[in-house]
C-alpha positions as CSV (number, residue, x, y, z in Angstrom):
1,M,-65.5,-64.9,52.0
2,E,-66.4,-67.7,50.1
3,R,-65.4,-71.1,51.5
4,I,-64.1,-74.0,49.7
5,Y,-64.0,-77.0,50.6
6,L,-61.3,-79.7,49.3
7,D,-60.3,-81.9,52.0
8,N,-62.7,-84.7,51.5
9,N,-60.7,-87.6,52.1
10,A,-60.5,-86.4,55.5
11,T,-64.5,-86.4,55.7
12,T,-67.1,-85.2,53.4
13,I,-70.5,-83.6,53.9
14,V,-73.5,-85.5,54.9
15,D,-75.5,-86.0,51.8
16,P,-79.0,-84.2,52.3
17,M,-81.1,-86.8,51.5
18,V,-79.1,-88.9,53.8
19,K,-79.4,-86.2,56.5
20,Q,-83.6,-86.2,55.9
21,A,-83.4,-89.9,56.4
22,M,-81.9,-90.6,59.2
23,E,-83.9,-87.8,61.4
24,P,-87.2,-89.7,62.7
25,Y,-84.7,-92.2,64.7
26,F,-83.5,-88.9,67.0
27,C,-86.9,-88.1,68.2
28,D,-89.7,-90.3,66.5
29,K,-88.4,-93.9,66.3
30,Y,-85.7,-93.8,68.6
31,G,-86.7,-97.2,70.4
32,N,-83.3,-99.7,70.6
33,P,-83.5,-102.8,68.2
34,N,-83.3,-105.4,71.2
35,S,-85.8,-104.6,72.8
36,L,-89.0,-106.5,72.9
37,H,-91.5,-103.7,72.6
38,S,-93.0,-101.9,69.7
39,F,-90.7,-98.8,69.7
40,G,-87.3,-101.2,69.7
41,T,-89.1,-104.0,66.6
42,E,-90.1,-101.0,64.4
43,V,-87.1,-100.0,63.6
44,H,-86.1,-103.8,62.1
45,P,-87.5,-103.5,59.1
46,D,-85.5,-99.9,57.8
47,L,-82.8,-101.9,59.6
48,R,-83.2,-104.8,57.4
49,V,-83.5,-102.2,53.8
50,A,-80.3,-100.4,55.1
51,M,-78.1,-103.3,55.5
52,N,-79.6,-104.7,52.0
53,R,-78.1,-101.9,50.5
54,L,-74.8,-102.4,51.9
55,Y,-75.0,-105.8,51.0
56,K,-75.5,-104.6,47.5
57,G,-73.1,-101.5,47.6
58,L,-70.5,-104.2,47.9
59,N,-72.4,-107.3,46.1
60,A,-71.5,-109.1,48.9
61,A,-73.0,-112.7,48.9
62,E,-76.0,-113.8,51.1
63,G,-73.7,-116.3,53.2
64,D,-71.6,-113.0,53.6
65,D,-71.2,-111.0,57.1
66,I,-71.6,-107.5,57.1
67,L,-70.5,-106.4,61.1
68,I,-71.4,-102.6,62.4
69,T,-68.6,-100.8,63.6
70,G,-67.4,-97.7,64.9
71,C,-65.7,-96.6,62.1
72,A,-62.8,-98.1,59.9
73,T,-60.1,-97.5,62.6
74,E,-62.5,-100.2,65.1
75,S,-62.6,-102.1,62.3
76,N,-59.2,-102.3,60.4
77,N,-58.7,-103.0,64.5
78,T,-61.0,-106.0,64.7
79,V,-59.2,-108.1,61.4
80,L,-55.4,-107.7,63.2
81,K,-56.1,-107.7,66.7
82,G,-59.1,-110.8,65.8
83,V,-56.4,-112.4,63.2
84,Y,-54.1,-112.3,66.1
85,F,-55.8,-113.9,68.6
86,D,-57.9,-116.4,66.5
87,L,-54.7,-118.0,64.2
88,I,-51.1,-116.4,66.0
89,K,-50.9,-116.1,69.7
90,N,-51.7,-119.7,70.4
91,G,-51.0,-120.8,66.9
92,E,-47.8,-121.5,64.2
93,K,-48.4,-118.5,62.4
94,N,-47.0,-115.8,63.2
95,H,-46.4,-112.8,60.2
96,I,-48.5,-110.4,58.9
97,I,-47.5,-108.4,55.8
98,T,-48.4,-104.6,55.0
99,T,-46.8,-101.8,53.4
100,T,-44.9,-98.9,54.6
101,V,-48.0,-96.3,53.6
102,E,-51.0,-97.7,55.3
103,H,-53.3,-95.5,57.4
104,P,-51.6,-94.8,61.0
105,C,-54.9,-97.1,62.1
106,V,-53.2,-99.9,60.6
107,A,-50.1,-99.0,60.4
108,N,-50.3,-98.1,64.6
109,T,-51.9,-101.7,64.8
110,C,-49.3,-103.9,63.4
111,R,-46.7,-102.0,65.8
112,F,-49.1,-103.1,69.1
113,L,-49.0,-106.8,67.2
114,E,-45.3,-106.1,66.9
115,S,-44.8,-106.0,70.8
116,Q,-46.8,-108.8,71.2
117,G,-44.4,-110.9,69.5
118,V,-45.7,-110.8,65.7
119,K,-43.5,-110.3,62.6
120,V,-44.6,-108.3,60.7
121,T,-43.0,-107.2,56.9
122,Y,-43.9,-103.4,55.6
123,L,-43.6,-103.5,52.0
124,P,-42.4,-100.9,50.4
125,V,-44.2,-98.8,47.7
126,N,-42.6,-98.7,43.9
127,Q,-42.1,-95.5,41.5
128,D,-46.2,-95.3,40.9
129,A,-46.5,-95.3,44.6
130,R,-47.7,-98.8,45.1
131,V,-47.2,-102.3,46.0
132,E,-47.5,-104.6,43.0
133,A,-48.8,-108.2,43.8
134,D,-45.4,-109.9,43.0
135,A,-44.1,-108.6,46.2
136,V,-46.6,-109.8,47.8
137,R,-46.1,-113.5,46.9
138,H,-42.6,-112.8,47.6
139,A,-43.1,-111.9,51.1
140,I,-45.9,-114.8,51.8
141,T,-44.2,-117.2,54.0
142,E,-45.6,-120.8,55.7
143,K,-46.0,-118.8,58.7
144,T,-47.9,-115.6,57.3
145,A,-51.3,-115.5,59.0
146,L,-52.8,-112.0,57.3
147,V,-52.4,-109.5,54.2
148,S,-53.4,-106.2,54.5
149,V,-52.9,-103.8,52.0
150,M,-55.8,-100.5,51.4
151,W,-57.8,-100.5,48.4
152,A,-56.7,-97.0,47.8
153,N,-54.1,-94.6,49.6
154,N,-55.6,-91.8,51.5
155,E,-53.2,-88.9,50.3
156,T,-52.5,-89.6,46.9
157,G,-55.3,-91.4,45.9
158,I,-53.1,-94.6,44.3
159,I,-55.3,-97.6,43.7
160,F,-53.6,-100.8,45.0
161,P,-54.0,-103.6,42.5
162,V,-55.7,-105.9,45.4
163,K,-57.8,-107.9,42.9
164,E,-53.8,-109.1,42.1
165,I,-53.0,-109.2,45.6
166,A,-56.6,-111.1,46.4
167,R,-56.0,-113.7,43.9
168,V,-52.3,-114.1,45.1
169,C,-53.5,-114.2,49.3
170,R,-56.2,-117.2,47.9
171,D,-53.4,-119.2,45.6
172,E,-51.4,-119.3,49.2
173,G,-54.0,-119.7,51.5
174,V,-53.6,-116.7,53.4
175,L,-55.9,-114.4,54.6
176,F,-56.4,-111.0,53.0
177,H,-57.7,-107.9,54.4
178,T,-58.4,-104.2,52.9
179,D,-59.0,-100.6,54.2
180,A,-61.3,-99.9,51.2
181,V,-61.9,-96.8,52.9
182,Q,-60.6,-94.2,50.2
183,A,-62.5,-96.6,47.1
184,I,-65.8,-96.6,48.3
185,G,-67.7,-93.9,46.4
186,K,-65.1,-93.5,44.0
187,V,-64.1,-96.6,42.6
188,K,-66.7,-99.9,42.0
189,V,-65.8,-101.8,45.3
190,D,-67.0,-105.1,44.0
191,V,-66.5,-108.2,46.8
192,Q,-67.3,-110.7,44.0
193,D,-65.1,-109.4,41.6
194,V,-61.9,-109.1,44.2
195,P,-62.3,-111.9,46.6
196,V,-61.3,-109.9,49.6
197,D,-61.4,-111.4,52.9
198,F,-62.4,-108.6,55.1
199,L,-62.8,-105.0,53.6
200,S,-63.3,-102.0,55.7
201,L,-65.5,-99.0,55.4
202,S,-66.8,-95.7,56.7
203,A,-69.7,-94.0,56.0
204,H,-68.4,-90.4,56.5
205,K,-65.8,-90.8,53.4
206,F,-68.8,-90.8,50.8
207,H,-71.4,-88.7,52.5
208,G,-72.3,-90.3,55.3
209,P,-72.3,-89.9,59.0
210,K,-69.4,-89.9,61.3
211,G,-69.3,-92.4,64.3
212,I,-70.2,-95.1,62.0
213,G,-68.9,-97.8,59.3
214,A,-69.1,-101.5,59.0
215,L,-66.9,-104.9,58.5
216,Y,-67.3,-107.2,55.6
217,I,-66.0,-111.0,56.3
218,R,-66.2,-113.8,53.6
219,S,-69.0,-116.7,54.3
220,G,-67.1,-119.4,56.5
221,L,-64.5,-116.9,58.6
222,K,-65.2,-115.4,62.0
223,L,-63.2,-113.2,64.2
224,Q,-62.3,-113.1,67.7
225,P,-64.9,-109.6,68.5
226,L,-63.1,-106.9,69.7
227,L,-65.8,-105.7,72.0
228,H,-67.9,-108.1,74.5
229,G,-70.7,-107.0,76.3
230,G,-74.5,-107.9,75.5
231,E,-75.3,-109.8,72.3
232,Q,-75.6,-107.6,69.4
233,M,-74.5,-108.5,65.7
234,S,-74.9,-111.5,67.2
235,G,-72.8,-111.2,69.6
236,K,-69.7,-110.3,66.7
237,R,-69.3,-106.8,68.2
238,A,-71.2,-105.6,71.4
239,G,-72.8,-102.2,72.0
240,T,-76.3,-100.7,71.2
241,L,-77.4,-100.4,67.5
242,N,-76.7,-96.3,66.5
243,T,-79.9,-97.0,64.0
244,A,-79.8,-93.7,62.6
245,G,-76.1,-94.3,61.5
246,I,-77.1,-97.3,59.9
247,V,-79.7,-96.4,58.1
248,G,-78.0,-92.9,57.2
249,M,-74.8,-95.3,55.7
250,G,-77.1,-97.4,54.3
251,L,-78.6,-94.8,51.8
252,A,-75.1,-93.1,51.0
253,M,-73.5,-96.3,50.0
254,E,-76.5,-96.7,47.5
255,L,-76.3,-93.0,46.5
256,A,-72.4,-93.6,46.6
257,S,-73.0,-96.2,44.5
258,D,-75.6,-94.5,42.0
259,N,-72.9,-91.3,41.2
260,L,-70.2,-93.7,40.0
261,E,-70.6,-92.9,37.0
262,Y,-70.7,-88.9,37.9
263,E,-67.4,-89.8,40.3
264,A,-65.4,-91.2,36.7
265,T,-66.4,-88.5,34.5
266,E,-67.0,-84.9,36.0
267,V,-65.5,-84.9,39.2
268,R,-62.4,-86.7,37.4
269,R,-62.5,-83.5,35.0
270,L,-62.4,-81.2,37.7
271,R,-60.0,-82.8,39.4
272,D,-57.8,-82.7,36.1
273,R,-59.2,-79.1,36.0
274,L,-57.3,-78.7,38.8
275,E,-54.3,-80.9,38.7
276,D,-53.4,-79.1,35.0
277,G,-53.6,-75.4,36.5
278,L,-51.4,-76.6,39.4
279,L,-48.9,-78.4,36.9
280,K,-48.8,-74.5,35.7
281,L,-46.7,-73.6,38.3
282,K,-42.6,-73.4,38.4
283,D,-40.9,-76.6,40.5
284,V,-44.6,-78.4,41.6
285,M,-44.8,-82.2,41.3
286,V,-48.0,-84.3,41.8
287,L,-47.7,-87.3,42.9
288,G,-49.0,-90.9,41.3
289,R,-50.0,-91.1,37.8
290,R,-53.5,-89.7,36.9
291,E,-54.4,-93.0,35.7
292,L,-53.3,-95.2,38.8
293,R,-55.7,-93.0,41.1
294,V,-59.0,-92.8,42.5
295,P,-61.3,-89.6,40.4
296,N,-60.9,-87.0,43.2
297,T,-57.5,-86.6,44.6
298,V,-54.3,-84.9,43.9
299,F,-51.4,-84.6,46.1
300,I,-48.6,-82.0,45.0
301,S,-45.1,-80.9,46.3
302,V,-44.1,-77.5,45.7
303,R,-40.5,-77.2,46.1
304,G,-39.7,-74.0,48.2
305,V,-42.8,-73.9,50.3
306,E,-43.5,-76.2,53.7
307,G,-46.6,-77.7,53.7
308,E,-47.6,-76.5,56.7
309,A,-47.0,-72.9,56.1
310,L,-49.1,-73.4,52.6
311,L,-52.0,-74.9,54.6
312,W,-52.3,-72.2,57.1
313,D,-51.9,-69.3,54.0
314,L,-54.9,-71.7,52.1
315,N,-57.1,-72.2,55.0
316,K,-56.8,-68.4,55.9
317,N,-58.3,-67.4,52.0
318,G,-61.0,-69.7,52.7
319,I,-59.5,-73.0,51.2
320,A,-60.1,-76.1,53.1
321,A,-56.7,-79.1,52.3
322,S,-54.6,-80.5,54.0
323,T,-51.0,-82.4,54.4
324,G,-52.0,-85.8,54.3
325,S,-53.4,-88.0,56.6
326,A,-55.9,-86.0,58.9
327,C,-55.4,-89.0,61.8
328,A,-51.8,-87.8,61.6
329,S,-52.1,-84.1,60.4
330,E,-51.6,-82.9,64.7
331,S,-47.7,-84.4,63.4
332,L,-45.3,-82.1,62.4
333,E,-43.0,-84.8,61.2
334,A,-42.5,-85.5,57.2
335,S,-45.5,-87.5,55.6
336,P,-44.5,-91.6,55.6
337,V,-46.2,-91.9,52.2
338,I,-43.9,-88.9,50.3
339,T,-40.9,-90.8,52.6
340,A,-41.8,-94.6,51.2
341,I,-42.0,-92.6,47.7
342,G,-38.6,-91.5,48.1
343,V,-39.1,-87.7,47.0
344,G,-35.9,-86.8,48.9
345,A,-35.5,-85.1,52.1
346,E,-36.0,-81.5,51.1
347,L,-39.3,-82.1,49.5
348,S,-40.8,-84.4,52.4
349,H,-42.4,-81.7,54.0
350,T,-44.2,-79.9,51.2
351,G,-46.5,-82.1,50.6
352,I,-50.5,-80.8,49.8
353,R,-53.1,-83.2,49.6
354,L,-56.5,-81.3,47.7
355,S,-59.5,-84.2,47.6
356,L,-63.0,-82.8,45.6
357,S,-66.2,-84.6,46.2
358,R,-69.4,-85.0,43.6
359,F,-70.8,-81.8,45.2
360,T,-67.4,-79.3,44.6
361,T,-68.3,-77.0,41.7
362,E,-66.4,-75.4,38.7
363,S,-66.3,-72.5,40.5
364,E,-64.9,-73.4,43.4
365,I,-61.8,-75.0,41.7
366,D,-60.9,-71.3,39.5
367,R,-61.4,-69.3,42.5
368,A,-58.7,-72.9,44.5
369,L,-56.2,-72.3,41.8
370,K,-56.2,-68.8,41.7
371,V,-55.8,-68.5,46.0
372,F,-53.2,-71.2,45.3
373,T,-51.3,-69.4,42.9
374,E,-51.2,-66.8,44.8
375,A,-50.3,-68.6,48.2
376,V,-47.2,-69.8,46.5
377,G,-45.7,-66.6,45.3
378,R,-45.9,-64.9,49.1
379,L,-44.5,-68.2,50.9
380,R,-41.9,-68.3,48.3
381,A,-41.0,-64.9,47.8
382,I,-40.1,-65.5,51.7
383,S,-38.4,-68.8,51.7
384,A,-34.9,-69.2,52.2
385,S,-34.8,-72.7,50.4
386,Y,-36.1,-71.1,47.1
């Protein structure tokens, strides 16, 4: 049975070019980059190339900092906890603003900070499933230390107006952080055009390896390190550098940038073909307007069909999809995104996310539509609520 992968917002296949570029650093160029002998120093030029690719991919300025992390979860924790220790714990500010639809690694970190006495405002989304800049402006007080709003939502694919939010924060003198995990490689991410202070990313979301991420820090800003130990990354993040991962992430960033036009045209075309086919089914709803979403994502609600049951049926027939965030996939609670949008309790357990990549083919979309249609028919036939 042919298997079809439509869960690219959870993780992506490593681009074969990236895999090939990483291979020498496992058994040939395996020295610790912080060692002074030739085994360590011989990888320095390759690391510089990789870092330059990251800077170019984000259009970061020379004075900006890009901190290598293990993943975006670590990057997000570094920002939120760093701001807590630097500005909140012993300072006059005690307020953070975020949204009700952030990834669990932001939402749960904010809940932890609340236990430490931090006041957190969770802004609700509007009818377009996003938070507008005016809502952020109205929520900011003289006690606000940080605003953290994702660039694009991991479940719906909705793009947030981060440029406008960043300008509001700058006008108000408040730091702004964005989790850009679901934006890199799908839409243009330019930190000069969008004046963020901190930006988080994970390589495995744009055809790089797992276990490696980065945190962009605007020039002049510092954060209390999350990890203390050695002097790696100029003392900003302790731990032996993952040379293979950094090289792979750098090349993956370059390839993602090179393929943005393909994402905007061909991936979007295939996504729309899938979406149009799904909308031909009775009593289905796609969450979020197309023009407000990244080009690869469809989040669909099927009346009368539990999302978990549909996911099981699709998987049995070779289709990989998701009910939402992979980091929350073991929870049987209603999707917090669907709940936040306010579609009603009846539909709160019916969401299915289908997410494409530049490796998705037209024949895969056609077969996925056929399997999805048949699965909905089977499940509705035995549904007590339909």
